[in-house]
N, C-alpha and C positions, 0 to 999 in steps of 0.2 A: 585378125582379131576383131571381134565385134566391139563397137564403141558403146558399151553399156555403162550406165551409172555404177559407181563403185559399190553402192548399197546392194544392187542386184548381183554384181559379180561376187561380192563377199557371201551373200546368201547362197548362191550356187556352189561356191567353194565349200562352205560349211556342210552343204548337203552331200557333196562328194567325199569329203574328208573322212578318214578313219578316226572314229572317236576313241578316246582313251577309255571311256566307260562302255563296255560291250552291252550292258543292259539297256542303255539308251538306244543303241543301234537296233537291238531286238525289238523294243517297243515301237520304234520308227517303222521297222519292216512290217510288224504286225498291223500297224495302222494302215499302211499302204495296202496290205492284203485284205484287211477288213473292208476298206472302201471298195476295192475291186470286187470282192465277193458280194457285197451288198448291192452294188449296181448290176452285176451279172444276174443275181437272183431277181431283182426288180424287173429288169428288161425281159428276162425269160418268162417270169410268171405273168406279167402284164400282157405279153404277146400271146401266151396260151389263153388267157382270159378273153382277149380280143378275138382270137381265132374261134374259141368256143362260142362266143356270142354271135359271131357272123355265121358260123356253121349251123347253129341252132336256128337262127333267124331264116337262113336260106331253106332249111328243111321244112320249117313251119310254113313259110310263104310259098314253098313249092307245091303245097296242097291247098292253099287258100289264097284269097286276094288281098290287096293292100287296103281296100276300103269296102265296106258293106253299106248299102243304101236301102232303106225300107220305109214303110209308112207306119201308122199306128197299129198296135197289136202284132208287130212283127210280120206283117203281111204287105204284099205289093200287088195291087189289082191289075194295073196296066203296064207291065214291065217293057213291052215293045215300044210304047210311046216314050218312056223314060230313056230307054236304050238309044233311040234315035236322037234325043236331045243331048245326050252326054258323050256319045262315042267320038264326036269330032271336036270336043273341047280340048284346050291345051293341057298337056301332061297326062291325059287319059289315053292309054294304049289299047285297052280292051275292056270288055264288059260281058257278063254272063249271068243269067238268072240261076237261082238255086233254091232248094228247100232243105232246111236243116231242122230236124226233129229228133227227140229222144225216143228210144224204143228198146226192144230186146230181139235177139236172134237166138234161135234154138236149133239143136240137132239131136234128136233122140232125147236122152235125159239131161243133156248138157245145155245150159243157157247162159247168156251174158248180156248185160246192159251195154248198149251201143248208141252212137250218134248215127242216125240214118240221114244220108245226104243225097238229095235228088239233084241230078245235073242234066244239062242239055248238051250231049257230046259235041254237036257242031259248033257250040259257043264256048264250051269249057276250056278249050285250048287257048283262048285269049287271056285267061286269068290264072290258070294253074296248069302244071305240067304233070298231070296224072298218068298219061299214057306211058311216059318214060319210066314210071315207077312199077309198071306191071311186070311181074317176074314169071307169071304163068297165066295163060289165057289171053284175052284180048279186050282192050277198052272199047273197041268198035262193036263188040258183041252186045252192048247196051242198046236196046231198041224199045220203042213204046209198045206196051201191052204184051211184051215177051216175058216180063217178070224175071229178069236176070239181075244178078247182084255181083259186085266186086267186093272182096273181103280182104282185110289186112292180114299180113303173114302170121303175126303172133296170134290173132284171133282164130285164123284157120287152123293153126296148130293146136290151140286149146280145145277147139270143137272137133278136131279130127276130120276136117273136110278138105276136099280138093276140087279142082275144076270138074264140073258135071254133076256134083252132089246136090241134093235138095236141102234147103234150110227154110225155117219159118221165121218171118219177120212179124213182130207183134207190136202194134201201135198202143200207146198208153191210154187213149180214149176209147172206151168200149162202144159196141153197138147196143142200142136199146130196142127191145122187141117185147111182144106180149109175154114171153116167158122170162123176161128179165134182161139184165145186162150180160152181154157176152163179149169176150175179148175179140178185138179186130186182128185177125191173123191172115197172112197171105203167104203162100208157098212160092219160094224163089229158087232159081237154079244158079249155082255158083258159076259165073262166066269168066272170072279172073281173080288172081291174087296179087295184091300190090304190097310193096315194101318201101317205106319212105326213110327208115332209120329213126323216125320219131315214134317213140313207144305209144304216145297218146293216140296216134293215128293207126298204127299197125295193130293195136290190141283192142281198140274201141271205136272203130268206124267201119261202116259199110256204105257203098255207093250204088245207087240205082238210077234208072232213067227218071227224069223229072215227071213224066206222065204217070209212071207207076207210083211215084211218091204222092202225087196229087190224088190218086185213087185211094191209096192206103190211108192217107191222113185227111181225106175229104176236103181238099183245098179248092176243088172246082177248077177254075182257070187261073187262080192266084198262085203266087210263089212267095217264099219267105223274104227274099231280098234280091237286089241286083248287085253283083260283085264287080268291083272296078280294079283294074291293074294300071299302075302309074309308071311313067318313064323313070321316075325317081321316087323310091319308097319314102324318102324323107321330106317330100313336098306335100304330104297329106294336109298340113295346115293351110297352105295356099289353095289347094284344091277345094277344101271345105268352104273357104271364103268365096271362092269362085262360083261354087254351085248355088249359093244363095241368090246370085244374080241371073242365073240361066234357067232355073226351075221355078215354076209358078205354083208350087204346092209345098206343104210342110213335109220335110223328110227327116228321118232319123239316121244319122251317119255314125258309123263305128269304124275306126281305123285299126290297123294291125297292132299299134302300140297299146290301144285300149283293150283289144281282144286278149292279148297275152301280157298284160301289164305286170302280173305277178312274177312271171318267168324273167322278164328283162330287168325288172326292178331288183330281183334277187341277185342277178348277175352283177348289176351295177354296185350293189352293196358289198358283194364279195370282192369286187375289184378294189373298192376303196379300203376295205379292211385289210386286204392283202398288201396294199400299198403302205398302209400305216405300219403293219407288223414288220414288213421287210425293211422299211426305212429305219427301224430300230437298229438293224445291223450296221447301217451307215452311221447312225448316231454313236454307237459304241466305238466305232473306229475313229470318229471325230473326237470323242473324249480322250482316246488314246493319243491323238495328235496334241491335245492340250497338255497331257502329262509329259509327252516327249519334249515339247517345246519348253515347258517349265524347267525340266531337267537340263536341257541344252543351255538355257539362259544361266542356270546356276553353274554349269560346267564352264561357261565362257565369261564369267564375271571379270577376270583380269583382262581378257581381250577387249571387252566392252569398255572397261576403264581406260585402256590405252587409246582406243579410238576416240573416246570423249576428250582426252587430254590433247589430242592433236587436232581437235576442231570438229569432230563429228557431232551433229545436232541430235537431239532426242528423236526427231522424226526420221533421220537417217538410220538410227539404231533400230527403230521400229520396222523400217522397210527391209532391213537385213533379215530379220527373223520372220517377217510376213512372207518374204520371198522363199525362205527355206520351207515353211509350212505349206505354201502353195505348190511348191515342186512336188512334195509328197502327195498332196491331194490330186495334182494334175496327173501324175503317173498312175495313181489309183483309179482315177476316172477313165483314163485311156485304156488301162488293162480291163476294167469292168465293162467298158463299152465294147471292146473287142470280144471279150468272153461272152457277154450277153447276146450280141448279134450273131456270134458263131453258133450258139445254142439255138436261138430263136429261129434262125434261117435254115437250120438243118434238123429240125424236129422230126421230119419224115424219115430220116436215116437213124438218128440217135435213139429215138423211143422204141422202134421195133427191135433194135439191137439189145437194149436193156430188157425189154419184155421177153425176148427169146432167151436171154442169158439167165434171168431169174424166174421165168415161168409165171408171170402174172401180167394183168392188164391195168394200166393207169386209169382208164375210163371204161369200166364194163358197160357194154351197150344197153343192158337192161336197166341200168341206173341213170346213165348220162345221155342216152339216145345216140351215142357215138361209138365207133369201133376203133378210132385212132385219135391221137392227141393233135388237135389243130393248132396252128400258130400263125399269127398275123402281126407283123411289125408295123406299128403306127409311129411314124417318125416324130410326130409332135410329142408323144409319150416319151420317146427316147431322149429328146432334147430336154424335156421337162425333168426327167429323172437325173440326167447328168448335170443339168444346171443347178438343181437343188443340192446335189452332192458337192459340187464345187463351191457353192455359196456357203454351205455349212462348214466346209474346210477352211474357207477364208475367215469366217467368223471365229473359228476355233483358234486362229493364230493371233487374234487381236489382244487377248488378255496377256499371254506370255510376252508379246512384242512390247506392249505398254509397260509391263513390269521391267523389261530389259532397259527401256528408255529412261526409267527413273533411278537406275543405279548411279550412285555418286562415286566418281573416280577415286577420291581420297580414301573412302571406306573400303572400296574393293581392293586397293593396292596396299592397304595397311599391313597385311600379313604376307605380302609377296616378297 
């Protein structure tokens, strides 16, 4: 037998005992279930949001770099020199020049606005994994003065083109001649089709060789920027400070958080709002615990009076009922933790089963850029959620326990 204080033993006994009032037992059970459901929902939803954020970030950064470095007017004149200065710096794993401009692509009567990206194939692999995204054709087909283009899968579908077809790329700045302004158009051959899973890229980006882009946009020997890949994407702040000491000219630096700030800020806001909304489930269960404990105190008036007459202190009475409420909360937290982790860690099995059963998709790829529900359990989130739930449960027991400690034995036993 455990040598526990009698206050805790009585609290545990009250929790196990069959109450005379079945309604109190029902409220107590519903409180436990409510806490468990709230924690399960919180852990599951937060894990999905974390997975969604990581998946989206990986897809976006799979086609672009962690940092972009350029000079005034979004141009970089001597990228080779800057490359040699930066490539051996701490945290920098790779670098590659690129040209990024807006334009149009047309095929017959069909046309679409796109981002035209010029890359240098022998360097691009250091910062982005475009080659693995090619589903038809070849990334190595890009060569200078061959005027070949890689096109996103959604864009290729909307234009009705495939590998080997000819498309026109149109630059926004026209050519000026004696007969007036004429659009700058160049005919390219589709050398490959890529699919990233990110709709912004698949439907609105084309990739050409950097020499062809320089010719199309009249860049000369300049490029738009030098892209950098870091060993840790979250070290961009430290690298920015570091570059100030190793480069002897003014640079404009844009990191991945600034480039996609609206997307990631929206996800962060959604996470916070979902946390607040789902915490309300736990709060409802906590209020049920308050109601349960108040009714238990009323039901145990005579028992409390007897304990007081044999020497139990008000603090001891409080501990009895705090223990009882905490047991309900603890079981609810354990059940919720078990349920939440079971769902979050098995999303890859549960979600396809539900989608096949009911014939719908949770995240349509044309809206969310994903074809499956991602999930990532961050343990700090799990402990934060369970800790808040347990603390709320503890706070819920304080008022009923204090009320029990103020019961006067004579008044409670007057009608017994």
